[in-house]
N, C-alpha and C positions, 0 to 999 in steps of 0.2 A: 504494500500500500504506500502511495506517495506521502511523504512527510509534509504536513501543512506548515507553511512559513508565514510569519507575521509581516505584512507589508504595510506601508504607510502611503496612502494615495492622496494627492492634493485635490481638494474638492473644487478648486478654481480652474486648474489647467489639466488635471488628469495625470500628472507625472507621478511615477511610482518611485518611492524612496525605500532604501533598506532599513533605515532607522528614523526615529522621530526627531524633528527639529522645529524650532519655532517659526522659521521662515522657509518657504518653498524656494529652492535654488533655481527653479526654472522661471517662474512668473513673478517672484518677489513678494507674494502675498503672505501675510502673517496669520498664524493659527488656523491654517486650512488643511493640515495633514490629519488624516483620519485612519485609524488602524483597521485593516481588513485582512482576514485570514482566508487563504485558499491554497489548494494543492499546486495549482499551476495558473499562470496568467491566462485570461480568456484568449482563445485563438492560438495558444502555443502549439507548436508542431511536435508530435511525439517522436521519439528516436526511431529511425528507420530500421526495419528488419531486413533479413536477407531477401525475403519474398517481395517486399515493397520498395526496396532501395532503388530499383530501376524506374518506377513510376509508370503511370499510364500515359499514353500519347494524347496530345491535344489536337482536336479537330478544328482546322481552320476553315473559314468561310470567306466569300468575296463580298464586295460592297453591293453588288446587285442582288435584288430580292424581288420575288413575284408576289410576296405577301403584302396586301394593301395596308396602309397605315390605319390603325384604329381611330375612329372619330373621337374627338374630344367630348367630354361630358359638360354640357352647359348647365350651370346651376340657376340661371335666371336672376342672379345677382350680378348685374352688368359690371360694376366696379371690381368685384372679385374676379370675374372671368377676364377682365382686361389685364389685371396684374398677372394672372396665371399665363397669359399669352393667347387668350381666346377660348378658355375653358380648361377643365381638369383633364389631364392625360391619363388614360387607364394604365394601371400598374405603376404610377409614379408615387413618390413619397414627398410630402410637403411638411415643413416645420414652420409653425406660426408662433411667434413670440411677441411679448409686449408686457408693459408694466401691469401690476395688479390693479384690477378695477377699470382698465381701459376699455374693455368690452370684447375680449377675445371669444368668450363663450357665447355672448349675444350674437356676434357676427357668424360664428360657425353654426349656431342653431338656426339662424336664418338661411344660411347656405344649405344646411341639411334639409330643412323643411321645403324650401323652394325647389331644390333638386328632386326631392321625393314627389312633389306635386307634378313635376314634369315627367315622371315615370321611372326615375332612377331608384334603385334599391339602396337605401342608405341606412347605416348603423351608427348610432351615437353612443359611445361608451364613455362614461364619466367616472373618474376616480375621486372626485372632489365633492360632488353633489349627489343627493339622492334623486331618484326618478321623479318624485313628487315636486321637488324644487325645479327640475327642468320643465315639467308640465306647467307649473305656475308661470314660469317665464314665457313659455310658448303661448299660453293663454293671454298674457299681457301684450304680447306682440301680435296677436291675432292669427297665430299659426297652429292652433291646437288641433285642427283637422288634418294636418299633414301626416301621411303614413310613414313616420320615422320609427325605426326600431331602436328603442331605448334600453340601456342597461347600465347598472352601477356595479363595476367590478374593478379589481386591482391585480388579481392573480394572472400573470402572463400565461401560464399553462392553460387555464380555463378559457382565456380570451382567444388564444391561438386555436384551441380545439374547436371552439364555436365557429370561428371564422373559416376554418377548413371544411366544416360540415355544411355551413350555409354560405351561399355565394352572394356577395354584395358588390355594388359598383363603387361606392364611396364609404370609407370607414373613418370616423372621427374619434380620436382618443384624447381625452381631456383629463389629465395631462400626463406626459411621459414621466414626470417626476414622481407620480403616485404609484406607478407600476412596480411590481417586484417579481423576481424570478427565484424559484426555490433551488435553483442550481447554485446560487451564490449566497454567502452568509451575511453580506452587508445589508444595511437597511434601505428602504425605498428612498430615492433621491440621491443616493451616493453615485459616485462616478461609475463604479462597476455595474450597478443595477441599471442606470440610465443607458449606458453603452450597450449592455446586453439586451435590454428590452427593445431599445430602438433598432438594434441590428436584426433581431428576430422579426419585428414588424416590417422592416424594409425588405427582408428576405421573403416574407409572405407576399408583399406587394409585387415583387419581381416574378415570383413563381406562379401565383394563383391569379394575379391580374387586378385585384381591387386597388383603388387609389386610397392611400393612407394619408390622413392629415393628423399630425401630431401637434399638440399644444405644448410649448416650452416656457418655463419661467425664466425671468431675467435676474441677473445679479444687481448689486447696488450701482455698478458703473454702467448698466444698460446692456451687458453682454448676455448671450443666451447661456443659462445655467446648464451645465451638463458635461463638458462645455463644448469646445470646437469639434470634438469627435462626432457629435450628433450632426453638426452642419455638414461634415464631410460625407456622412452616410446618405443624406437625403438628396433629392433632385432640386428642390426649391426651398429657399429660406425667406420667409416673409416676416416683416415686423409691423405691428399695429401700434401707431403712435398717436398721442394726444396730449395737448398741454392743459394743465389745470386752469380752469376758468374759461376755457373755450369749448364750445359744443362739438366742434368738428374732430374727426378722426381720420388719419391718413394711413393707408395700407401701402407698404413699399416692398419691393422684391430685391433683396441683397444678393441672391443667387437664384438663377433660373435656367435649367438646362433646356427648357422648351419655350422660352420667350425672352423678351427684353428685360434687363435688370434696372431700367430707369423709369418704368411705368409707375404711376401712383393711382390709387383709388381713394376717393374722398367720400366720407360719410359724415352725417350729422346725427349726434346722439339726442334722442328725445325721450319723452315719457313712455312711448310704446316701442322703444328699441331704436335701431339704426335706420336712417333714411339716406338713400343714395343722393349725392349732389351731382347733378348732370352738368352744372355750370359753376365750377369752383371760383371763377374770377369774381362773380357777384358776391361770393361769400367773403373774400379777402379784401375787397375794396371798401373804402370808407363811403359813407352815405352823405357827406357834406356837400353843399352846393358850391362852395368856393374852395379853391386850393390854397392852403396856408403856406407861408414861407417854410422851407425845409421839407416839403413833401414832393415826391416824384413817383409816378406810376411806372412800374417796370413790367414790360411784356416779356415773360419768360416762357420756357418750354420744360415741361415735366413729362418725360417719355415722349409719347406722340401727341400730347395734349398741350396747347398753349394756355397759359395762366397769367392773369394780370394781378399784380399785388402792389400795395403801396409801401414805399420805403420812406421812412421818416428820419430826419436828422435834426439835431439841436446843437448849435455852437454857442457856448456861453462863456463869459469871462471866468477864469479860474479863481476861486477864493483861497486856494492853498498854493504851496510852492510847486507841487507836482501836479500837472493837469491830469484829469481823469480821461480814460478812454473806455467806454462801455458799449458793447455790441450785443444785440439780441437777434438771433435768426440769421446771422451772416458770419463769415470768417473774420476774426480779429486781425489776422495777418494781412488780408487784403485791405482792410481799413487803414492799417499802418502804411501800406504801400501807397494807397491813394493820397493820404495826407502828405507823404513825402513828395509825390509827384506834383500835387497842387502847390506846395511851397517852393519846390525847386524850379518847376517849369512855368507856373502861372503867377507867382509872387504873392499867393495867399498864405499868410502865416497862421498856424494853429498852435504854435509853441506855448503860448500863454493862455490858451482857451481849453475848456472842457468840451469834449466831443462825445455825443451820444448818437448811436445809430440803431434803429429798430425796424424790423420787418413786421408790418401791421398784420394782425390776425394770428400770429404765432407760427406761421409757416417758416421753415428753414430753407434758405436758398444756397445752393452750391455751384451755381452756374457763373462762369466768368463774364457772361454777357450782362450781368448786373452791375459791373463796374461803373458804367456811364450813369446809370440811374442813381447809384450811391453818390457819385461825384456831383451830379446835378442837385441832389438833395442837400449835400454839404455846402455847395456854392450858394444855393438859394437861401439857406439859413444864415450863412456868414454875411451875405449882402442884404439880407432881409427883403428879397425880391421873390415873389411867388412865381411858379411856373404856370402856364395857361391851364385852365380847367380841363380842356379836352386834349391834353398832350400826354403821350406815352414815350418812354425812353428805353433804349437798349443799346448795348455796344460794349466792347472790351477795351481797356486802356493799357497801353504799354508803358514801360518805365521812361521812355523818352517823351511821353506826353501825347503820342499819336492815338487816335481812336481807330481800333481795328474792327473789321467786319466780323459778323457772327452768322451762324447758320440759321436757316428757316425763317428768314426775315418776312417772307410773304405770309406765313402762318401767323406770325406775331401781329402783323398789321391787320389781317382779317379779323382776328379775335378782338383787337382794339376797336375796329370799325363796328363790329357786332354790338359792342357795349356803348356805342355813342361817341367814341373818341375820333377826332378828325385831324389831329396833328401828330407827327412822329419826329422825335429828335434821335438821330441814329447816325452810324457811319455812312459814307457815301455809298449809294446803291446803284447798280447798273440801270440804265434807262428803261430796259424792258421790264425789270422788276417793279420800278416805280409806277409804270403805266398799268400794271395788272390789278392794282388796288385803287379803283377810282373813288373819289370823294375823300381821300386822305392826303393831306399836305405833308410832304417829307422835307424836313430841314436837316441837311447833312452837315456834319462837323468832321473835319480832317484831323484837328488837334484839340486838345483839351482847352487851350487858350480861346478857341472859337466858341466853346460852350460858355466860358466865363464872360466873354464879350456879349453873347446873345442874351444871357440871363441878366447881366448888369444893365443893358440897354433895352431890355424887354422887346427884343427883336427876333421874331421867329418866322 
């Protein structure tokens, strides 16, 4: 019989240590090593015998195939299907993570119910809630009549046995941290249990064909608990985000083998559950009639969808020796770069002023095309000159002060025109692109000094 050894596994990164220490040598986290006893690590290869030393041959295949690609399962939740790449792929494994209380279970219950109403056979297995609690939520959401198969279970052996006997199209497991396998001695939620349970469920999806959706908890720093081993096992990793005080929720794909990774789905949380937002630009824009100094509307692109959002800046005299720089919803490094370019190339000094930059609505922007909108907001606040009410801004700024072109300018202008904007401040566009969007006046700027001149003289 194999001798059991005591191993210490980091609950943050999964690194195995031979002895306990206060700090994990791999990830640097403190007090994360937990003792786990097992005879051999999961997946360890047994010593080869004389009969098996040679091994079996591997059968190779070609890239050509006569088997048609299976159709995707549409769940009738358009925002969820958009992030998945057009629907759920049969046999795929999806990991959905998010902060506690953000609405992961609400979203997946709506996905399960609407997919079942479309004819898909769906199983919803919960390890955190009782069946009656799920029924009460479905009744509040108006989905109590959906033919969803509910179960409350945490034993992996029982779940696998049931899923092998009964065939489902979509299986939702909420959550993977509550499952436990009797093969391992560690408790539920440990690295060993999470890795083993997730691996068995992914293997079931690949062999028997149901699409598996796993719910994963997040750690204090926002990473998927488990940790990265689960992300490597699955086909798609989605995060469900939401800022406190705002009703909207954003579904993002950080990894997707069957679709784009820059798509977003926008939802709004209400009393009866989540509501899909077909036009997120109207959600993130302010409702004021007049544009105040320091505000600029940015025409951005999130995946395949254009989104308008208001960027707000405030430049005020510093009351202390060291000026403050506060950024919400944007990269602080790009703000520092913009301030340096404005001072070196345009003669605007911010060394003795506090600078605050905020993306209204709680949305986070990672696109370089937002440089010009942020710079316009800073210039407008510093000069106390508002931008026109019907003007949108987009463009990238280089260190030499030039305004660089960005992609999908036509889609940005069409979205602005749809919401009543008739002016665009952007890099120089080709004549054929300017003429394709009628009714929109394009004001081009080759350098950042041109933007300062136009805002200061109110000339557009």
